[in-house]
C-alpha positions as CSV (number, residue, x, y, z in Angstrom):
1,M,137.6,93.4,134.7
2,D,140.7,91.2,134.2
3,L,142.4,90.5,130.9
4,E,141.0,86.9,130.7
5,S,137.4,88.3,131.1
6,L,138.0,90.8,128.3
7,R,139.1,88.0,126.0
8,N,135.9,86.1,126.6
9,I,133.6,89.0,125.6
10,K,132.2,88.5,122.1
11,V,130.7,91.0,119.8
12,D,127.1,89.8,120.4
13,K,127.6,90.4,124.2
14,T,128.5,94.1,123.8
15,P,126.0,96.9,124.6
16,E,126.5,98.2,121.0
17,F,125.3,94.9,119.6
18,K,122.3,94.7,121.9
19,A,121.1,98.1,120.6
20,F,121.8,97.0,117.0
21,A,119.8,93.8,117.5
22,E,116.6,95.6,118.5
23,E,116.7,97.5,115.2
24,I,117.4,94.6,113.0
25,D,114.9,92.3,114.8
26,Y,112.2,95.0,114.1
27,L,112.9,94.6,110.3
28,I,113.0,90.8,110.5
29,E,109.6,90.8,112.2
30,F,108.2,93.3,109.8
31,F,109.0,91.1,106.7
32,Q,107.7,88.0,108.5
33,R,104.4,89.8,109.3
34,F,104.2,91.3,105.8
35,S,104.4,87.8,104.3
36,E,101.8,86.5,106.7
37,L,99.5,89.4,105.8
38,M,99.6,88.6,102.1
39,S,98.8,85.0,103.0
40,F,95.9,85.9,105.3
41,N,94.4,88.2,102.7
42,G,94.5,85.4,100.2
43,R,95.8,87.6,97.4
44,L,96.9,85.8,94.2
45,I,99.2,87.8,91.9
46,S,99.0,86.2,88.5
47,F,101.3,86.6,85.5
48,Y,99.8,85.5,82.2
49,T,102.2,84.6,79.4
50,D,101.6,83.2,76.0
51,K,102.0,79.7,77.3
52,K,101.4,79.5,81.1
53,I,100.1,81.3,84.2
54,Y,102.5,82.0,87.0
55,F,101.9,83.3,90.5
56,L,104.1,85.7,92.3
57,N,104.4,84.1,95.7
58,R,106.0,85.3,99.0
59,Y,109.5,83.7,98.5
60,L,111.3,87.0,97.9
61,I,109.7,88.5,101.0
62,D,110.5,85.4,103.1
63,S,114.0,85.3,101.7
64,S,114.5,88.9,102.8
65,A,113.5,88.2,106.4
66,Q,116.0,85.3,106.3
67,T,118.7,87.4,104.8
68,L,118.3,89.9,107.6
69,R,118.8,87.1,110.1
70,S,122.0,86.2,108.3
71,I,123.1,89.8,108.4
72,K,122.5,89.8,112.1
73,L,124.5,86.6,112.5
74,C,127.4,87.9,110.5
75,C,127.5,91.0,112.7
76,S,127.4,88.9,115.9
77,I,130.8,87.4,114.9
78,G,132.3,90.6,113.6
79,S,132.0,89.7,109.9
80,F,131.0,93.1,108.6
81,S,132.2,92.7,105.1
82,D,130.0,89.6,104.7
83,A,127.1,91.5,106.3
84,N,127.4,94.3,103.8
85,T,127.6,91.8,100.9
86,L,124.3,90.3,102.2
87,I,122.8,93.8,102.3
88,R,123.3,94.1,98.6
89,K,121.4,90.8,98.3
90,L,118.6,92.2,100.4
91,R,118.5,95.3,98.2
92,D,118.4,93.2,95.0
93,D,115.7,90.8,96.2
94,L,113.3,93.5,97.4
95,I,113.8,95.6,94.3
96,Q,113.4,92.6,92.1
97,Y,110.1,91.9,93.8
98,V,108.6,95.3,93.0
99,Y,110.1,95.2,89.5
100,I,108.4,91.8,88.8
101,L,105.2,93.2,90.4
102,S,105.4,96.2,88.1
103,I,105.9,94.0,85.0
104,I,102.9,91.8,86.0
105,N,100.6,94.8,86.5
106,S,101.5,96.4,83.1
107,R,101.1,93.1,81.2
108,K,98.1,93.0,78.9
109,P,97.3,89.2,78.7
110,L,94.5,89.6,76.1
111,I,94.2,91.2,72.7
112,E,93.0,94.7,73.2
113,D,90.7,94.8,70.2
114,D,88.8,91.8,71.6
115,L,88.1,93.7,74.8
116,K,87.1,96.8,72.9
117,N,84.6,94.8,70.9
118,W,83.2,93.0,73.9
119,K,79.4,92.7,73.8
120,H,77.2,91.9,76.8
121,D,73.8,93.1,76.0
122,T,72.4,89.6,76.0
123,P,73.7,86.3,77.5
124,A,74.4,84.9,74.0
125,E,76.5,88.0,73.1
126,F,78.4,87.7,76.4
127,V,79.2,84.0,75.8
128,E,80.2,84.7,72.2
129,S,82.5,87.6,73.2
130,F,84.0,85.5,76.0
131,L,84.8,82.6,73.7
132,G,86.3,84.9,71.2
133,L,88.9,86.4,73.6
134,R,92.5,85.7,72.4
135,I,95.7,85.5,74.4
136,N,98.3,88.2,73.7
137,N,101.2,86.1,72.5
138,V,103.6,89.1,72.2
139,L,105.9,89.5,75.2
140,T,108.2,92.5,75.8
141,D,111.8,91.8,76.7
142,D,111.0,92.5,80.4
143,E,108.1,90.0,80.2
144,K,110.3,87.4,78.6
145,A,112.8,87.9,81.4
146,V,110.2,87.6,84.1
147,S,108.7,84.5,82.5
148,A,112.2,82.9,82.4
149,W,112.6,83.8,86.1
150,F,109.4,82.0,87.0
151,S,110.3,79.0,84.9
152,N,113.9,78.8,86.2
153,K,115.2,79.3,82.6
154,V,117.1,82.5,83.0
155,S,120.4,80.9,81.9
156,D,118.7,80.0,78.5
157,L,118.0,83.7,77.7
158,D,120.1,85.7,75.3
159,R,122.3,88.2,77.1
160,P,120.3,91.4,76.3
161,I,117.2,89.9,77.7
162,R,119.0,88.3,80.7
163,K,120.3,91.7,81.6
164,K,116.8,92.7,82.2
165,L,117.1,90.8,85.5
166,E,119.8,93.1,86.8
167,F,119.5,95.9,89.3
168,I,120.1,98.7,86.9
169,N,117.2,97.6,84.7
170,Y,115.0,97.2,87.8
171,M,115.6,100.8,88.7
172,N,115.2,102.1,85.1
173,T,111.9,100.3,84.8
174,L,110.6,101.6,88.1
175,K,111.6,105.2,87.2
176,K,109.2,105.0,84.3
177,N,106.5,105.3,87.0
178,P,106.2,109.2,87.3
179,N,105.4,109.0,91.0
180,I,108.5,106.9,91.8
181,L,110.6,109.2,89.7
182,Q,109.2,112.2,91.6
183,I,109.9,110.6,94.9
184,L,113.5,110.0,94.0
185,Q,114.1,113.5,92.7
186,E,112.0,115.7,95.1
187,Y,112.6,113.9,98.3
188,G,116.4,113.4,98.0
189,L,116.3,109.6,97.9
190,Q,118.3,109.3,94.6
191,D,121.6,110.7,96.1
192,Y,121.9,108.3,99.0
193,W,120.6,105.4,96.8
194,E,123.6,106.0,94.5
195,V,126.0,106.3,97.5
196,L,124.7,103.0,98.9
197,R,125.1,101.3,95.5
198,I,128.8,102.3,95.3
199,R,129.5,101.3,98.9
200,L,127.9,97.9,98.6
201,N,129.8,97.2,95.4
202,D,133.0,98.0,97.3
203,Y,132.2,95.2,99.7
204,V,131.1,92.7,97.1
205,H,134.2,93.2,95.0
206,N,136.6,93.9,97.9
207,N,137.7,97.2,96.4
208,G,140.4,97.9,99.0
209,V,142.1,96.2,101.9
210,K,139.8,98.1,104.4
211,F,136.8,96.3,103.1
212,V,138.5,92.9,103.6
213,A,139.7,94.0,107.1
214,Q,136.1,94.6,108.1
215,N,135.4,90.9,108.1
216,S,137.3,90.3,111.3
217,I,136.2,93.1,113.6
218,K,136.8,92.4,117.3
219,E,134.6,93.3,120.2
220,N,137.1,95.9,121.5
221,N,137.3,97.7,118.1
222,T,136.7,101.4,118.8
223,N,134.5,101.6,115.6
224,L,132.3,98.7,116.5
225,G,129.3,101.0,117.2
226,L,129.8,102.8,113.9
227,Y,129.9,99.5,111.9
228,L,126.7,98.3,113.6
229,R,124.9,101.7,113.1
230,N,125.9,101.6,109.4
231,I,124.3,98.2,109.0
232,N,121.1,99.5,110.6
233,I,121.0,102.6,108.5
234,R,121.5,100.6,105.2
235,T,119.0,97.9,106.0
236,S,116.4,100.4,107.2
237,Y,116.8,102.6,104.1
238,I,116.4,99.6,101.7
239,S,113.4,98.3,103.6
240,S,111.8,101.7,103.6
241,F,112.5,102.4,100.0
242,F,110.9,99.1,99.1
243,M,107.7,100.1,101.0
244,V,107.6,103.5,99.2
245,V,107.9,101.9,95.8
246,L,105.4,99.2,96.6
247,L,102.8,101.8,97.5
248,M,103.2,103.3,94.0
249,I,102.8,99.9,92.3
250,D,100.2,98.0,94.4
251,S,99.3,99.5,97.7
252,T,96.5,96.9,98.2
253,L,99.2,94.6,99.6
254,I,99.3,96.6,102.8
255,S,95.5,96.1,103.4
256,S,94.5,95.0,106.9
257,T,92.6,91.7,107.2
258,D,89.4,93.5,108.5
259,Y,87.6,93.2,105.2
260,V,88.5,89.5,104.6
261,D,87.9,88.6,108.3
262,H,84.3,90.0,108.1
263,L,83.6,88.1,104.9
264,N,84.9,84.9,106.3
265,C,82.6,85.3,109.3
266,E,79.7,86.1,106.9
267,V,79.4,89.5,108.4
268,K,79.1,92.7,106.4
269,P,82.5,94.5,106.4
270,P,82.7,98.0,107.8
271,E,82.4,100.7,105.1
272,D,85.6,101.2,103.1
273,S,87.4,98.6,105.2
274,Q,89.1,97.4,102.1
275,Y,91.2,100.6,102.3
276,F,92.3,100.0,106.0
277,V,96.0,99.7,106.5
278,A,97.5,96.9,108.7
279,N,98.6,98.3,112.0
280,F,102.2,97.0,111.8
281,I,102.5,98.6,108.3
282,Q,101.3,101.9,109.7
283,D,103.9,101.6,112.5
284,F,106.6,100.9,110.0
285,I,105.7,104.0,107.9
286,D,105.7,106.1,111.1
287,K,109.0,104.7,112.4
288,K,111.0,104.0,109.3
289,V,109.6,105.5,106.1
290,I,109.1,109.0,107.6
291,A,112.8,109.0,108.4
292,L,113.6,109.2,104.7
293,H,112.0,112.6,104.4
294,P,109.6,114.4,106.8
295,E,107.2,115.3,103.9
296,L,107.2,111.8,102.3
297,K,104.4,110.4,104.4
298,Q,102.0,113.0,103.2
299,Y,102.9,112.2,99.6
300,L,102.3,108.5,100.2
301,K,98.9,109.3,101.8
302,D,97.9,111.4,98.8
303,N,99.4,109.3,96.0
304,N,99.5,105.6,96.9
305,I,98.0,103.9,93.8
306,N,95.0,102.3,95.4
307,G,94.0,105.0,97.8
308,M,94.8,103.1,101.0
309,R,94.1,105.1,104.1
310,I,97.5,105.7,105.6
311,Q,97.1,107.7,108.8
């Protein structure tokens, strides 16, 4: 190959990039399909505040798929510093999703005493109890932060509450779930999670000339394969960790469409089909999640919060 031909080779034409693209495309397709799955199942995730009802839509999941596309594009032109900066965005968006989901699921929208005193022995008592239900007007700081996020008023929050919408609080909140804490501690995920946090901060804040230099990597760089593998490792880890945490908060979101499809066709659903797992989710667990730790899959089978039938 002559010198002129070498000059015309671009990063996205190298064998290293083609191998990388297969991995990143798998993640892009996964989040696209996950978003579609939630839509097909018709699940509405509601957040009741003292003033309004909000719905957690699929924007953060769709955004994650798009961010992965942007990461792939950055890598295709050798901009690895930009790619790693976007990886931190991917991490923050996905962890923000499960944080918000956790806050929604823990919210008590009605006064507890009203529910305890609920009477339903007669139709009249049922109606009277129903009409007597009162909205819980007291919001925790996390609930105030989530409410502001939904209403696009985060900038109006006092700083202590605004800080609830930061990665460190997301993780602190999720660790209050004993299953998530156990996973982090017993399956060795905490160590790499901290290493990754430090490394991504280095790229975001340009903590050294080597991080700036990685934004202009050429196709003949001897470390090109290493840079690409690091991108795959980091994006796969974040995506897998997201799925692990999701299964501890609301595993019904990975349900296949079997149950809904039968109902839509006015056919009796197969027994326990509401616990079936979508095939592409099962594939993701087998290919990606199990790579975090060989015994983690069994833990997810035994402890996912809604008893979904992971194979």
